[in-house]
KETIMAR-447837 format. One record per residue (C-alpha): x negated, y, z negated. Coordinates in nm, 4 decimals, padded with zeros to 6 digits. Example, Ala and Ser with C-alpha at 12.3 -4.5 7.8 and 13.67 -1.06 7.14 Angstrom:
KETIMAR-447837
node c1=-01.2300; c2=-00.4500; c3=-00.7800 $
node c1=-01.3670; c2=-00.1060; c3=-00.7140 $
This chain:
KETIMAR-447837
node c1=00.0114; c2=00.0082; c3=00.0122 $
node c1=-00.3019; c2=00.2403; c3=-00.0667 $
node c1=-00.4312; c2=00.1623; c3=00.2412 $
node c1=-00.1047; c2=00.1843; c3=00.4453 $
node c1=-00.1081; c2=00.5637; c3=00.2870 $
node c1=-00.4340; c2=00.6215; c3=00.3633 $
node c1=-00.3759; c2=00.5114; c3=00.7260 $
node c1=-00.0204; c2=00.6557; c3=00.7965 $
node c1=00.0236; c2=00.9154; c3=00.5252 $
node c1=00.3485; c2=00.7315; c3=00.3841 $
node c1=00.3789; c2=00.6556; c3=00.0416 $
node c1=00.5357; c2=00.3721; c3=-00.0932 $
node c1=00.6802; c2=00.3620; c3=-00.4267 $
node c1=00.7084; c2=00.0280; c3=-00.5903 $
node c1=00.9383; c2=-00.1279; c3=-00.8601 $
node c1=00.8254; c2=-00.4822; c3=-00.9662 $
node c1=01.1354; c2=-00.6532; c3=-01.0873 $
node c1=01.0216; c2=-01.0400; c3=-01.0563 $
node c1=01.2415; c2=-01.3185; c3=-00.9190 $
node c1=01.5625; c2=-01.1438; c3=-01.0121 $
node c1=01.4913; c2=-00.8394; c3=-00.7785 $
node c1=01.7804; c2=-00.8922; c3=-00.5535 $
node c1=02.0138; c2=-00.9434; c3=-00.8612 $
node c1=01.9258; c2=-00.6226; c3=-00.9558 $
node c1=01.9519; c2=-00.4457; c3=-00.6270 $
node c1=02.3235; c2=-00.5861; c3=-00.6162 $
node c1=02.3979; c2=-00.4325; c3=-00.9505 $
node c1=02.2456; c2=-00.1277; c3=-00.8279 $
node c1=02.4895; c2=-00.1526; c3=-00.5436 $
node c1=02.7676; c2=-00.1939; c3=-00.7322 $
node c1=02.6795; c2=00.0911; c3=-00.9912 $
node c1=02.6348; c2=00.3059; c3=-00.6914 $
node c1=02.2882; c2=00.3660; c3=-00.7796 $
node c1=02.0007; c2=00.3965; c3=-00.5476 $
node c1=01.8943; c2=00.0954; c3=-00.3487 $
node c1=01.5559; c2=00.0160; c3=-00.2358 $
node c1=01.4799; c2=00.0373; c3=00.1369 $
node c1=01.2806; c2=-00.2779; c3=00.1168 $
node c1=01.2892; c2=-00.5724; c3=-00.0904 $
node c1=01.1949; c2=-00.9617; c3=-00.0672 $
node c1=01.2249; c2=-01.2952; c3=-00.1917 $
node c1=01.2872; c2=-01.6467; c3=-00.0722 $
node c1=01.5267; c2=-01.7108; c3=00.2405 $
node c1=01.7537; c2=-01.8826; c3=-00.0058 $
node c1=01.8020; c2=-01.5656; c3=-00.2423 $
node c1=01.8129; c2=-01.3312; c3=00.0584 $
node c1=02.0930; c2=-01.5241; c3=00.2215 $
node c1=02.2566; c2=-01.5755; c3=-00.1276 $
node c1=02.2250; c2=-01.2020; c3=-00.2030 $
node c1=02.3887; c2=-01.1230; c3=00.1285 $
node c1=02.6660; c2=-01.3330; c3=00.0766 $
node c1=02.7439; c2=-01.1941; c3=-00.2913 $
node c1=02.7110; c2=-00.8003; c3=-00.2871 $
node c1=02.3656; c2=-00.6941; c3=-00.1132 $
node c1=02.4366; c2=-00.7006; c3=00.2794 $
node c1=02.0925; c2=-00.7002; c3=00.4804 $
node c1=01.9926; c2=-00.5634; c3=00.8280 $
node c1=01.9641; c2=-00.7392; c3=01.1406 $
node c1=01.5725; c2=-00.7360; c3=01.1998 $
node c1=01.6222; c2=-00.9073; c3=01.5361 $
node c1=01.5032; c2=-00.6030; c3=01.6700 $
node c1=01.2063; c2=-00.5642; c3=01.4660 $
node c1=01.0886; c2=-00.9030; c3=01.6223 $
node c1=01.0740; c2=-00.7246; c3=01.9475 $
node c1=00.8560; c2=-00.4389; c3=01.8349 $
node c1=00.4508; c2=-00.4379; c3=01.8282 $
node c1=00.2479; c2=-00.5356; c3=01.5503 $
node c1=00.0063; c2=-00.2284; c3=01.4445 $
node c1=-00.3330; c2=-00.2767; c3=01.6006 $
node c1=-00.2164; c2=-00.5872; c3=01.8075 $
node c1=-00.1454; c2=-00.6468; c3=02.1664 $
node c1=00.1511; c2=-00.8338; c3=02.0910 $
node c1=00.4917; c2=-00.8348; c3=01.9267 $
node c1=00.6254; c2=-00.9565; c3=01.5862 $
node c1=00.8234; c2=-01.1988; c3=01.8051 $
node c1=00.4842; c2=-01.3658; c3=01.9362 $
node c1=00.3273; c2=-01.4395; c3=01.6173 $
node c1=00.6317; c2=-01.5890; c3=01.4136 $
node c1=00.7183; c2=-01.9092; c3=01.5896 $
node c1=01.0598; c2=-01.8873; c3=01.7614 $
node c1=01.1622; c2=-02.2379; c3=01.5840 $
node c1=01.1658; c2=-02.0487; c3=01.2640 $
node c1=01.4158; c2=-01.7887; c3=01.3480 $
node c1=01.7311; c2=-02.0048; c3=01.3770 $
node c1=01.6262; c2=-02.0879; c3=00.9838 $
node c1=01.6062; c2=-01.7386; c3=00.9034 $
node c1=01.9104; c2=-01.6195; c3=00.9977 $
node c1=02.2758; c2=-01.5995; c3=00.8779 $
node c1=02.5873; c2=-01.7454; c3=01.0014 $
node c1=02.6537; c2=-01.4817; c3=01.2498 $
node c1=02.3095; c2=-01.5173; c3=01.4060 $
node c1=02.1372; c2=-01.2047; c3=01.2444 $
node c1=01.7864; c2=-01.2760; c3=01.1627 $
node c1=01.7668; c2=-01.1452; c3=00.8005 $
node c1=01.4139; c2=-01.1731; c3=00.6938 $
node c1=01.0225; c2=-01.1528; c3=00.8257 $
node c1=00.8733; c2=-01.4031; c3=00.6082 $
node c1=00.5070; c2=-01.3261; c3=00.5235 $
node c1=00.4618; c2=-01.6648; c3=00.3490 $
node c1=00.5884; c2=-02.0463; c3=00.4364 $
node c1=00.5880; c2=-02.3129; c3=00.2147 $
node c1=00.6572; c2=-02.6969; c3=00.1766 $
node c1=00.6068; c2=-02.9955; c3=-00.0107 $
node c1=00.3353; c2=-03.2259; c3=00.0076 $
node c1=00.1353; c2=-03.5366; c3=-00.1609 $
node c1=-00.1878; c2=-03.3978; c3=-00.3168 $
node c1=-00.5046; c2=-03.6295; c3=-00.3757 $
node c1=-00.8445; c2=-03.6046; c3=-00.4723 $
node c1=-01.0220; c2=-03.6317; c3=-00.1401 $
node c1=-01.3739; c2=-03.7388; c3=-00.2994 $
node c1=-01.1930; c2=-04.0284; c3=-00.4273 $
node c1=-00.9665; c2=-04.1186; c3=-00.1098 $
node c1=-01.1696; c2=-03.9865; c3=00.1927 $
node c1=-01.0164; c2=-04.2033; c3=00.3948 $
node c1=-00.6667; c2=-04.0470; c3=00.3998 $
node c1=-00.8187; c2=-03.7428; c3=00.5729 $
node c1=-00.8612; c2=-03.9435; c3=00.8691 $
node c1=-00.5828; c2=-04.1771; c3=00.8093 $
node c1=-00.2967; c2=-04.0737; c3=00.6001 $
node c1=-00.0238; c2=-04.2929; c3=00.5088 $
node c1=00.2301; c2=-04.2753; c3=00.8038 $
node c1=00.5158; c2=-04.4945; c3=00.6692 $
node c1=00.6608; c2=-04.5891; c3=00.3392 $
node c1=00.4875; c2=-04.9173; c3=00.3515 $
node c1=00.1478; c2=-04.7427; c3=00.4129 $
node c1=00.2244; c2=-04.5600; c3=00.1137 $
node c1=00.2874; c2=-04.8238; c3=-00.1236 $
node c1=-00.0185; c2=-04.9960; c3=-00.0149 $
node c1=-00.2169; c2=-04.6789; c3=-00.1219 $
node c1=-00.0577; c2=-04.6720; c3=-00.4758 $
node c1=-00.1070; c2=-05.0324; c3=-00.5231 $
node c1=-00.5046; c2=-04.9806; c3=-00.4264 $
node c1=-00.4932; c2=-04.7101; c3=-00.6710 $
node c1=-00.3376; c2=-04.9181; c3=-00.9472 $
node c1=-00.5751; c2=-05.2183; c3=-00.8707 $
node c1=-00.8489; c2=-04.9640; c3=-00.9647 $
node c1=-00.6811; c2=-04.9216; c3=-01.2997 $
node c1=-00.5916; c2=-04.5628; c3=-01.2060 $
node c1=-00.2502; c2=-04.3722; c3=-01.2670 $
node c1=-00.1099; c2=-04.3606; c3=-00.9291 $
node c1=00.1411; c2=-04.0394; c3=-00.9378 $
node c1=00.2060; c2=-03.7621; c3=-01.1638 $
node c1=00.5880; c2=-03.6468; c3=-01.2102 $
node c1=00.7115; c2=-03.3935; c3=-01.4633 $
node c1=01.0749; c2=-03.4879; c3=-01.4558 $
node c1=01.2275; c2=-03.1304; c3=-01.4254 $
node c1=01.5360; c2=-03.0991; c3=-01.1917 $
node c1=01.3402; c2=-02.9709; c3=-00.8970 $
node c1=01.0674; c2=-03.2116; c3=-00.9077 $
node c1=01.2961; c2=-03.4979; c3=-00.9449 $
node c1=01.4929; c2=-03.3641; c3=-00.6533 $
node c1=01.1769; c2=-03.3407; c3=-00.4348 $
node c1=01.1478; c2=-03.7299; c3=-00.4370 $
node c1=01.5113; c2=-03.8147; c3=-00.3748 $
node c1=01.5719; c2=-03.5578; c3=-00.0931 $
node c1=01.2868; c2=-03.6335; c3=00.1024 $
node c1=01.3556; c2=-03.9949; c3=00.0932 $
node c1=01.7111; c2=-03.9389; c3=00.1877 $
node c1=01.5620; c2=-03.6901; c3=00.4903 $
node c1=01.3416; c2=-03.9846; c3=00.5912 $
node c1=01.5984; c2=-04.2637; c3=00.5830 $
node c1=01.9086; c2=-04.0705; c3=00.7619 $
node c1=01.7610; c2=-03.7406; c3=00.8926 $
node c1=01.7644; c2=-03.3836; c3=00.8775 $
node c1=02.1007; c2=-03.2395; c3=00.8720 $
node c1=02.2679; c2=-03.5737; c3=00.8024 $
node c1=02.1914; c2=-03.5161; c3=00.4163 $
node c1=02.3551; c2=-03.2059; c3=00.3859 $
node c1=02.6809; c2=-03.3500; c3=00.5792 $
node c1=02.6890; c2=-03.6071; c3=00.3086 $
node c1=02.6507; c2=-03.4049; c3=00.0412 $
node c1=02.9279; c2=-03.1710; c3=00.1708 $
node c1=03.1457; c2=-03.4315; c3=00.2288 $
node c1=03.5182; c2=-03.3447; c3=00.1023 $
node c1=03.7341; c2=-03.6020; c3=00.3049 $
node c1=03.6004; c2=-03.9426; c3=00.4205 $
node c1=03.8792; c2=-03.9860; c3=00.6659 $
node c1=03.6918; c2=-03.7402; c3=00.8889 $
node c1=03.3929; c2=-04.0058; c3=00.9233 $
node c1=03.6019; c2=-04.2853; c3=01.0389 $
node c1=03.7647; c2=-04.3493; c3=00.6741 $
node c1=03.4304; c2=-04.4400; c3=00.5480 $
node c1=03.2214; c2=-04.2266; c3=00.3065 $
node c1=02.8576; c2=-04.1064; c3=00.3930 $
node c1=02.7537; c2=-04.2091; c3=00.0639 $
node c1=02.8278; c2=-04.5430; c3=00.1823 $
node c1=02.5517; c2=-04.5528; c3=00.4417 $
node c1=02.3436; c2=-04.8332; c3=00.3545 $
node c1=02.0180; c2=-04.6185; c3=00.4163 $
node c1=02.0776; c2=-04.4077; c3=00.1256 $
node c1=02.0840; c2=-04.7196; c3=-00.1156 $
node c1=01.7770; c2=-04.8537; c3=00.0492 $
node c1=01.5800; c2=-04.5062; c3=00.0053 $
node c1=01.7071; c2=-04.5343; c3=-00.3723 $
node c1=01.5807; c2=-04.8721; c3=-00.4199 $
node c1=01.2411; c2=-04.7668; c3=-00.2548 $
node c1=01.2121; c2=-04.5006; c3=-00.5420 $
node c1=01.3223; c2=-04.7421; c3=-00.7970 $
node c1=01.0228; c2=-04.9431; c3=-00.7217 $
node c1=00.8289; c2=-04.6684; c3=-00.8364 $
node c1=01.0299; c2=-04.6148; c3=-01.1569 $
node c1=01.0334; c2=-04.9711; c3=-01.2586 $
node c1=00.6804; c2=-05.0719; c3=-01.1330 $
node c1=00.4852; c2=-04.8240; c3=-01.3522 $
node c1=00.3725; c2=-04.6009; c3=-01.0766 $
node c1=00.4270; c2=-04.3045; c3=-01.2661 $
node c1=00.2184; c2=-04.1591; c3=-01.5642 $
node c1=00.3241; c2=-04.3530; c3=-01.8761 $
node c1=00.5438; c2=-04.1346; c3=-02.0988 $
node c1=00.6418; c2=-03.9333; c3=-01.8124 $
node c1=01.0159; c2=-04.0041; c3=-01.8335 $
node c1=01.0254; c2=-03.9118; c3=-02.2458 $
node c1=00.8864; c2=-03.5505; c3=-02.1671 $
node c1=01.0706; c2=-03.2582; c3=-02.2974 $
node c1=01.0935; c2=-03.0566; c3=-01.9859 $
node c1=01.4036; c2=-02.8329; c3=-02.1164 $
node c1=01.4138; c2=-02.4665; c3=-02.0019 $
node c1=01.2317; c2=-02.3693; c3=-02.3230 $
node c1=01.0218; c2=-02.6674; c3=-02.3193 $
node c1=00.6229; c2=-02.5669; c3=-02.3095 $
node c1=00.5837; c2=-02.9123; c3=-02.1737 $
node c1=00.7537; c2=-02.8864; c3=-01.8011 $
node c1=00.4017; c2=-02.8718; c3=-01.6361 $
node c1=00.2244; c2=-03.1653; c3=-01.8717 $
node c1=00.1797; c2=-03.4130; c3=-01.5709 $
node c1=00.0793; c2=-03.1445; c3=-01.3340 $
node c1=-00.1585; c2=-03.0143; c3=-01.5471 $
node c1=-00.2835; c2=-03.4064; c3=-01.5959 $
node c1=-00.3031; c2=-03.4126; c3=-01.2284 $
node c1=-00.4903; c2=-03.1195; c3=-01.2058 $
node c1=-00.7293; c2=-03.2931; c3=-01.4689 $
node c1=-00.7915; c2=-03.6004; c3=-01.2452 $
node c1=-00.5562; c2=-03.8277; c3=-01.4768 $
node c1=-00.3472; c2=-03.9194; c3=-01.2280 $
node c1=-00.4192; c2=-03.9810; c3=-00.8346 $
node c1=-00.1498; c2=-03.8101; c3=-00.6684 $
node c1=00.1493; c2=-03.5632; c3=-00.7046 $
node c1=00.4014; c2=-03.4376; c3=-00.4851 $
node c1=00.4501; c2=-03.1064; c3=-00.5193 $
node c1=00.5214; c2=-02.7776; c3=-00.3634 $
node c1=00.2586; c2=-02.6168; c3=-00.1632 $
node c1=00.1754; c2=-02.3745; c3=-00.4354 $
node c1=00.0388; c2=-02.6800; c3=-00.6558 $
node c1=-00.3363; c2=-02.6515; c3=-00.5832 $
node c1=-00.3125; c2=-02.2580; c3=-00.6320 $
node c1=-00.1115; c2=-02.2745; c3=-00.9296 $
node c1=-00.3439; c2=-02.5272; c3=-01.1059 $
node c1=-00.6601; c2=-02.3754; c3=-00.9286 $
node c1=-00.7443; c2=-02.7554; c3=-00.8473 $
node c1=-00.8582; c2=-02.6796; c3=-00.4692 $
node c1=-01.1942; c2=-02.7456; c3=-00.4017 $
node c1=-01.1745; c2=-03.1491; c3=-00.4070 $
node c1=-00.8038; c2=-03.1609; c3=-00.3046 $
node c1=-00.6373; c2=-03.2474; c3=00.0380 $
node c1=-00.2717; c2=-03.3296; c3=00.1130 $
node c1=-00.0380; c2=-03.5428; c3=00.3489 $
node c1=00.3231; c2=-03.4803; c3=00.4212 $
node c1=00.5980; c2=-03.7235; c3=00.2843 $
node c1=00.5643; c2=-04.0281; c3=00.4521 $
node c1=00.8106; c2=-04.1741; c3=00.7320 $
node c1=01.0228; c2=-04.5035; c3=00.7011 $
node c1=00.9021; c2=-04.7812; c3=00.9319 $
node c1=01.0104; c2=-04.7380; c3=01.2828 $
node c1=01.2977; c2=-04.9620; c3=01.3947 $
node c1=01.3772; c2=-05.1179; c3=01.7162 $
node c1=01.1232; c2=-04.9320; c3=01.8803 $
node c1=01.2394; c2=-04.6094; c3=01.7643 $
node c1=00.9875; c2=-04.3906; c3=01.5720 $
node c1=01.1496; c2=-04.2903; c3=01.2417 $
node c1=01.1996; c2=-03.9035; c3=01.1352 $
node c1=00.8735; c2=-03.7401; c3=01.0425 $
node c1=00.9993; c2=-03.3599; c3=01.0364 $
node c1=00.9039; c2=-03.1021; c3=00.8372 $
node c1=01.0854; c2=-02.8791; c3=00.5700 $
node c1=00.9937; c2=-02.5302; c3=00.5451 $
node c1=01.0858; c2=-02.2663; c3=00.3054 $
node c1=01.0281; c2=-01.9033; c3=00.3516 $
node c1=00.9318; c2=-01.6016; c3=00.1220 $
node c1=00.9444; c2=-01.2505; c3=00.2992 $
node c1=01.1009; c2=-00.9123; c3=00.3597 $
node c1=01.4537; c2=-00.8008; c3=00.3821 $
node c1=01.6259; c2=-00.4567; c3=00.4424 $
node c1=01.9159; c2=-00.3773; c3=00.2358 $
node c1=02.1906; c2=-00.1816; c3=00.4370 $
node c1=02.2389; c2=00.0284; c3=00.1341 $
node c1=01.8948; c2=00.2006; c3=00.1392 $
node c1=01.8304; c2=00.5027; c3=00.2890 $
node c1=01.5315; c2=00.4734; c3=00.5241 $
node c1=01.5221; c2=00.1362; c3=00.6978 $
node c1=01.3399; c2=00.2743; c3=00.9823 $
node c1=01.0506; c2=00.3270; c3=00.7179 $
node c1=01.0659; c2=00.0068; c3=00.5543 $
node c1=01.0436; c2=-00.1833; c3=00.9173 $
node c1=00.7438; c2=00.0025; c3=01.0112 $
node c1=00.5980; c2=-00.1094; c3=00.6737 $
node c1=00.6828; c2=-00.4782; c3=00.7465 $
node c1=00.5154; c2=-00.4435; c3=01.0671 $
node c1=00.2111; c2=-00.3146; c3=00.9274 $
node c1=00.1764; c2=-00.5733; c3=00.6789 $
node c1=00.2263; c2=-00.8477; c3=00.9428 $
node c1=-00.1007; c2=-00.8086; c3=01.0962 $
node c1=-00.3245; c2=-01.0690; c3=01.1082 $
node c1=-00.6117; c2=-00.8961; c3=00.9362 $
node c1=-00.3875; c2=-00.8081; c3=00.6419 $
node c1=-00.1494; c2=-01.1096; c3=00.6242 $
node c1=-00.4563; c2=-01.3197; c3=00.6175 $
node c1=-00.5299; c2=-01.2438; c3=00.2801 $
node c1=-00.1735; c2=-01.4799; c3=00.1826 $
node c1=-00.4188; c2=-01.7521; c3=00.2876 $
node c1=-00.7834; c2=-01.6481; c3=00.1595 $
node c1=-00.6830; c2=-01.5017; c3=-00.1826 $
node c1=-00.3433; c2=-01.6423; c3=-00.2706 $
node c1=-00.4061; c2=-01.9493; c3=-00.1737 $
node c1=-00.0751; c2=-02.0163; c3=00.0318 $
node c1=00.0440; c2=-02.0293; c3=00.4046 $
node c1=00.1832; c2=-01.7671; c3=00.6203 $
node c1=00.4336; c2=-01.8038; c3=00.9333 $
node c1=00.1369; c2=-01.7133; c3=01.1624 $
node c1=-00.0519; c2=-02.0217; c3=01.3280 $
node c1=-00.3489; c2=-01.8053; c3=01.3918 $
node c1=-00.4219; c2=-01.7657; c3=01.0315 $
node c1=-00.5674; c2=-02.0808; c3=00.8929 $
node c1=-00.3850; c2=-02.2233; c3=00.5971 $
node c1=-00.6414; c2=-02.3201; c3=00.2989 $
node c1=-00.8082; c2=-02.6281; c3=00.3812 $
node c1=-00.5844; c2=-02.8111; c3=00.1010 $
node c1=-00.2636; c2=-02.7165; c3=00.3117 $
node c1=-00.4144; c2=-02.7844; c3=00.6345 $
node c1=-00.1888; c2=-03.0871; c3=00.7004 $
node c1=00.1033; c2=-02.9272; c3=00.6031 $
node c1=00.0161; c2=-02.6198; c3=00.8584 $
node c1=-00.0398; c2=-02.8915; c3=01.1241 $
node c1=00.2961; c2=-03.0550; c3=01.0608 $
node c1=00.4911; c2=-02.7159; c3=01.0463 $
node c1=00.3089; c2=-02.6315; c3=01.3546 $
node c1=00.3472; c2=-02.9453; c3=01.5638 $
node c1=00.6738; c2=-03.1146; c3=01.4212 $
node c1=01.0581; c2=-03.0435; c3=01.4111 $
node c1=01.0972; c2=-02.8294; c3=01.1128 $
node c1=01.4093; c2=-02.8092; c3=00.8848 $
node c1=01.5322; c2=-02.5880; c3=00.6123 $
node c1=01.3810; c2=-02.6921; c3=00.2850 $
node c1=01.6120; c2=-02.9169; c3=00.0926 $
node c1=01.8198; c2=-02.9373; c3=00.3952 $
node c1=01.9688; c2=-02.5995; c3=00.3368 $
node c1=02.1388; c2=-02.7248; c3=00.0264 $
node c1=02.0060; c2=-02.5005; c3=-00.2371 $
node c1=02.0702; c2=-02.2150; c3=00.0205 $
node c1=02.4506; c2=-02.2955; c3=00.1012 $
node c1=02.5400; c2=-02.5223; c3=-00.1814 $
node c1=02.3222; c2=-02.4129; c3=-00.4722 $
node c1=02.6023; c2=-02.5122; c3=-00.7569 $
node c1=02.6672; c2=-02.8525; c3=-00.5992 $
node c1=02.2487; c2=-02.8958; c3=-00.5787 $
node c1=02.1939; c2=-02.8166; c3=-00.9260 $
node c1=02.5038; c2=-02.9484; c3=-01.1170 $
node c1=02.5320; c2=-03.2814; c3=-00.9061 $
node c1=02.2294; c2=-03.3605; c3=-00.7248 $
node c1=01.9588; c2=-03.2413; c3=-00.9719 $
node c1=02.1156; c2=-03.3788; c3=-01.2453 $
node c1=02.1780; c2=-03.7376; c3=-01.1015 $
node c1=01.8150; c2=-03.7128; c3=-00.9631 $
node c1=01.6697; c2=-03.6580; c3=-01.3171 $
node c1=01.8536; c2=-03.9601; c3=-01.4782 $
node c1=01.7619; c2=-04.1584; c3=-01.1582 $
node c1=01.3864; c2=-04.0512; c3=-01.1553 $
node c1=01.3540; c2=-04.1312; c3=-01.5273 $
node c1=01.5141; c2=-04.4694; c3=-01.5105 $
node c1=01.8474; c2=-04.3990; c3=-01.6625 $
node c1=02.0444; c2=-04.5087; c3=-01.3471 $
node c1=01.9721; c2=-04.8077; c3=-01.1379 $
node c1=01.9660; c2=-04.7351; c3=-00.7280 $
node c1=02.3347; c2=-04.8750; c3=-00.6876 $
node c1=02.4629; c2=-04.6670; c3=-00.9976 $
node c1=02.2726; c2=-04.3637; c3=-00.8665 $
node c1=02.4623; c2=-04.3559; c3=-00.5022 $
node c1=02.7838; c2=-04.4313; c3=-00.7039 $
node c1=02.7351; c2=-04.1464; c3=-00.9271 $
node c1=02.6375; c2=-03.9077; c3=-00.6508 $
node c1=02.9650; c2=-04.0139; c3=-00.4764 $
node c1=03.1852; c2=-03.9869; c3=-00.7547 $
node c1=03.0458; c2=-03.6418; c3=-00.8946 $
node c1=03.0283; c2=-03.4971; c3=-00.5497 $
node c1=03.4273; c2=-03.5904; c3=-00.5117 $
node c1=03.4947; c2=-03.4465; c3=-00.8248 $
node c1=03.2988; c2=-03.1196; c3=-00.7590 $
node c1=03.4476; c2=-03.0813; c3=-00.4241 $
node c1=03.7741; c2=-03.1170; c3=-00.5634 $
node c1=03.7577; c2=-02.8523; c3=-00.7960 $
node c1=03.6312; c2=-02.6067; c3=-00.5443 $
node c1=03.8697; c2=-02.4083; c3=-00.3274 $
node c1=03.8850; c2=-02.4614; c3=00.0473 $
node c1=03.6796; c2=-02.1541; c3=00.0858 $
node c1=03.3916; c2=-02.2423; c3=-00.1524 $
C-alpha cells in the first residue's frame, strides 16, 4: 500500500477486521454507515455475504483491463476455468482471487523420496504406502478430529467415488422420486468409500489417541496431531495447502493430491482437483469502485503477487508464479486437471447442511462411533430431516 501511494499518489486507508470482515460490512450497510470500497475474503464468504446484505459488483470488466506494467489483461493471467467458480447465480464474476487453496497429503520427502517421482495414484497405491509405513513401526497418519478435518477425508472420498457435482446433488436431495424412486444416498459407491475409510479408522492407521482428543471450539488441543506431524511423529497428514506454512515445516516436505479410485472397465477414475479462492470483492455500497478496481489490478501484477508464494508460502491463481516447492504438485494438478469448487460448493451453497449434518456425522464416523453402513444411513436420515425442515426457497 505504501508502494502504491508512492507510485500513484493514491492513499489506501485500511481497517483490519479479520475473518468476520464481511459481517461487519453487512452491519455497516444495515446501519447506513460508510462502507469500504474494497474488501476481501474467501469465495464462500463473499457469495454468502452477497446473498445476505452485502451486494458486490460484477468484476467482469476488470478482467478485460490491463495489469499495470504488463502487456496482458487480468483475464490473461487468471485461468478461464476459474471464472465459473468465481461467479454468482447470474453469471457475474464477483471476485478477483489473489490466492488459491486446496487440500493435499503432506509427507517427509527425505524418508519417502520415491513419492516425488511416483506418488500414489489410486487408493490401492495409497494403502500400500500406509502399510509400508506401518511395517517400519511408524504412525502413518495424523488427524485432529475437528469437523473440518474429518470432513476432508469423507468429502474427498465421496468426490473420488461418484465425481464432482454428484456429491452435491446427493446432499441436496429432497425427493428421491426425482431419481427414479431411488435415493442417491443408496448409491453403493458411497458405502464402498465409507468402508475404505473405516479400514483406516479400525486398522490403527491414525495416531493413537486421536479419537479421544478434546477438539471443541475452546480446546487448546485442536491441532495436537498437526503439531505431532510437524514434529515428525506421524508420516502423513491430509490438510489444507496452508498446513506447511502454518506449522513452519516446509524444507523437508512434499505433497500429493488425494488418490483416485481404481479404474473400472477401462474408464479412468476421477482425478479432478478441488480449489478454493481468497481474494477481492467490491461492495456496491462503496463510494469509489473505480479506485478499488485500480488497486486490485495493481496488486495482481506478477512482481507484487509473487510474495503470496515467496513470503506467505501459498499459491496464487497465476500459473506464471511458481508455488512453493511443497505445493508444486497441487499447483500442477490445478493447472492440468479439471477443477471443482472446494467441498463441492456445499459449504458455499448449503453451509447449514454441511455443518449440522455432514460435519457432525463425519466426526462421529472418523472417530469410530459409527460403522460405514451406520454412517451412510445417518447421513441419509439426517439429510431428509434437515430438508423437510427447510422452506422450498431455502
